[in-house]
N, C-alpha and C positions, 0 to 999 in steps of 0.2 A: 504494500500500500504506500502511495506517495504521501509524505507529510511535509509540512512547511513550518518555518519558524519565523515569527514576527516579534517586533518590539511592542511592549505594552507597558506604559507608565500610568500610575494611578496614585491617588492621594491616600496617605497613610493616616495613622491615628491623630497626629498633631498637624495634619495638613501638609507634611513634607511629601515631596514627590518620590515615590518608590519605583525603582526600575525593575522591569520584568521581561521575560521572554516567553512567548506564547507558542506552544507546539500545537499545530493544527492538523487534524486528520484529513484525508482526502474525501471522506464521506461525511454525511450529516452527523454531528456528534451525538452520542448517546448519553454523555455525561461530561462534567468538567472536573478537573483536579487542581488543587493548590499544593505545590511542593515547598515546604519550609526547610531551609538548609540548616546545617549544623553550626555550632558556636564558632564564631570568627571565620566561618567559611563564606561562601557566596553562592549565588545562583549558578556559577560556572563550575562548581565542584563536579567531580566525575559521577557521583551518585545522582546529583540533581539532573545532569544532562541525560544520563542513560535511562533513568526512571521516566523522565518526561517523554523521551523519544519512544520508549516501549509502550507507554500508555496511549500516546497518539496513534501508534500503529493499531491499537485496539479500538480506535474510534473515540478516544477520550481527549478532549481539549485540555491541555495541561499548562498551567502557569507556574514557572519557577521565578522567584523574585528575591531581591536583596532586602534584608531587614534594614531598618533605619540606621544610618551611619556606617553601612558596609557596602562594598562594591560600588555600584553607580547610584545608590540611593542617597537622598539627602538625610540630614539629621546627625546627631551626636551619639555614637555607639555607647560611650561611657555612661550616658544618662538613661539608657534603656533598661527595662526589666522584662521578666517573663510575661507579665501582664501586658506590657506594651507590645511585645511580639505577638501575643494572642490577638490583640486588637488589630494588628497589621494583617494577620491571617484573615480575620473577619472582613477587613477592608478589601483584601485580595479576592475573597469569595464574592463580595459585593460587586467588584469590578467585573468578574465573570458573569454574575447574575444579570448585569445590565446588558450583556451581549448574548447570553444563551439562557434559555429557560429549561434547564435540564438538571438532574441531581448533581451534587458536588461531592467529591472525595477529598479528604485531607490527608496529606502525606508529610510526615515530619522526621527529620534525621537528627539524632542527638537531642539537644535542647529544642530544636525545631519540632521534635516529636512531642515533648512536654507541652510546648505552646499549642500544638494542634489539638491535644487532648483538652486543654483548657478552653480552646475556642469552639470546640465541636457543639456544645450546648447552645451557643449563640447563633448558630447557622442552621436555620430550619431545613434548608435543602440538603444538608449533609447526609449522605447515605452510608458513609463508612469512614473509618480512620485507620491509617497505617502508621506505625512507629518503627523507626530503625535505630537501634542502639540508644533508646531514649531513657533518661533518668526518671525515677518515680519521685514526684513532688507530693509530700504528705498533705500539704495544704489544699491540693487539688483532688484528694481522694474522693470527696463527695461528688465533685464534677464528673469524675471518671465513672463512678458507680451509677450515676443518674443520667448519663448522656444518651443512653438507649440508641446507640449506633453500632453497626457491625465493626469489629475491631480485629486487626491482625498485628501481631507483635513480632518483629524481626530482631534477633539479638544473637551475638556471638558469645559462646561460653569462654572464649579467650579474650574478650574485650577487657583491656586493662585500664580503660578510661572511665567507662560506665559499666560496673559489674553486672553479671547476669542476674543477680538477685533483684535488680530493678525491673527486669522483664517479668519475673515471677510476681512481684508486687502489683505491677500494672495489670497483669493477666488475672490475678486473683481478685482484684478490686472491681474489675469490669464485669458486666453482665453478658450473657450470651445474646447474640452469636459472637464468638470470639475464637481466634486461632493463634497458634504460636509456631514460628518457623525458626529453627536453629541455624545460625550462620557459622557452622563449625569451621574453624581455621581463619575466619575473617578478622581483620583489625577494625578498630572503631570507625575509621574514616572510609572503610571499604576501598582501601588503597589498591587492591588487586582488581584489575579490569573484570576478571571472571566473577568476582564476588558482587560487584555492582550490577553486572548483567544478570546474575542469578536472581537478585532481589527484584530487578525490573521485570523479569519474565514471570516470576511467581506472583508478584503484586498484580500484574496485569491480568493473570488468570484468576486470581482471587476476586478481583473487583468485578469480573463478569458475573459472578453469582448474585451480586446485589444491585445490578443495573438492568435497565430494559434491554431486551435482545436487540443486537445490532442488525440493521437491514443488510441483506446480502450485497456485497460489493460486486459491481460489474467486473468480471474477470477479463482482462484484455486478451485478445487472440494471440497465439504464439506468433512470433516473427519468423520469417524464413531463415534458414541457416545462412550465416554470413551477413545478416542484416541486424543492426542494433538500433533501438529507439531510446533516446534520452529526453526526458521531459522534467521541467521544474518551473516553479513560480519565480517571478522576478524579485520577490521580497527577501530571498535568501539564496545561498549557494547550493542548498541541498537539491540533488537531482535523483530521479528514479531512472534506472537503467534496466532495459529488458532485452535479453538475448535469447531467442527461441522461447522456451517456457520458464526461463530463469529470470528473477528480478532481484536487484540489489541496489545499493545507494552509492553515490559519490558526493563528497562534501569538501569543505576546507577546514583546517584546524580553527580553534577558537581565536587564537591570536591573529588569524588572517580574516576574521569576520564571519567564520562559519560556525557550525554546531558540532563538528568533529564526529559525525554519524556515519562516515564512510571514508574510503581512501580519496585523496585528491587526484586530479587528472594525471599528473606526472607519475604518481604512485601506481595508477592503473596502467599507464604505458609501460612502466618498468615491470609490473606484474605480468603483463602479456608477453614481454620478451623473456622473462625468467621462466614462465610456464612452458613456453615454446622450446626454450633451450633444454630444460629438464626432460621434456617429452622426447625430443630428438635424440638425446644421449641414451635414454632408456631403450628406445626403439633400436638404435644402432648397436648398442651392447647386446641386446637380445638376439639380434640377427647373427652377431659374431659369437654368441654363447660365452661372453665374457662375464666374470663374477662381479658385476656392478650391482650393489645392493641398494644404494640410495644416492640421491643427488640433492645438494643444497646450493641454490644460486642466490648470491647477495648482490644487489644492484644499487647504484646511485647515479644521479644525474647532476650535471653542473654545466655552467657556461663559462668559458675561459677565453682570454685573449689569444688569437691565433699565434702570436709571436711566442706565447708560452707553451705551445703544443709542438713538441719535437717531431712527432710522427704524422703531422697534418700537412696536406698539400698546399693550403693557402697560408699566407703570412700576414693578412690584414683582417680586421673585423673580429667578430666573436665566433667561437666554435662550441657546439653542443657536444659534451663528452659524457658517455655512459660507461661507467666502470662495472665490470661483470666478474665476480669472483666465484669460482667453482669449487665446491667441496665434494669429492667423490669417495663414497664408502664401498669397501669391498677389497678382496685380495687381488688387486690389479698390479700388473708389472708397470714399470716406469714408462715403457714404450706404449702400453695401452692407455695410460693416463694422458700422455702427450697427444696421442691420436684422438682421444675424446675431446681434449682441449681444442684441437683443430676442427673437429666435427661440430663443436658448439657454434661456430660461426656460420654453419650451413642451415640453421633453423630458419624456416620461412619468414618469421617476423624479423629476425636479424637481417636477412637479405632485403626485406621490404624497406627497412629503415636506412639501408645503405644505398638503395636504388633511387633514381630520380622519381619523385612523388608528385603527382598532379591531383589536387583537390578541387572538385567542381562543386560550387554552391549555387542553389537556386531556391526561390520561394515556392512552397507547396500550394 
């Protein structure tokens, strides 16, 4: 499913402008979600970006925003309290409510989770609350027990910032329906990409149980072999790529203005060359019955001055240089390794990049 990311600023508790990013699904939304980030983090944390993207893929418009005094939001962070953060979550839900008339999910990481629990009772449209590594605040026990919202508690037994006993207290205080998901091996900030993705996937699946059924998305027809379709909205770099029956994303990193939800265009170019190289070597070694067990291709791209390129034909202007490093596993002789190195230059994509290329563009 193609999703898009747009900027959304709104007024917080004291009238400060709070900065957010809105993840939009390609279909009519079945719900909205507010993601509240962890203490001293921002809306650009790995957990915030991955969870927001995963929920949007499920048809849930998701707003991740900076609390007052953090990131791009106005205000003084030192003067904020948990109650202030809860009020900002209520304001974020109100901003979504003005745009969409659908149920709201509250998702909070660390102290953002405690703030989400405190805010839930103030948001009539809230269908559920998810906490990730959240601390238990005793003064909010009554709010938790009376919030009457579906709850899922994510927590790592190895969390050395907010201990696992906090998850137990939150879970025991809340009423059903409630669920607990152990993030075994994860750290408090979900520093490993795999942990953040796991939370995002499980949360998106859990949310579906408490939301209206999503209308069937129109499935695009398969493209012919050798033809690729790339589509995206102009409000962000995020692109949907379809090749035959396969769909995936391209994007730019956060520091380049993207949402980091897929490889960038040059990374995709390098991936195509690397995949072609590995396939060519495995096919050649198979025909020769050589003991090649695995191939790892590491590639990088750069632009250098022609005068700095010793093996280039031209001596003026800039040159595109792709470095390709091969790691070959298996009981190969030195002669076989050298032959495979030479064969790597015969992969079709390698040859295409070296040939004269004509690109014809037209309006459809």
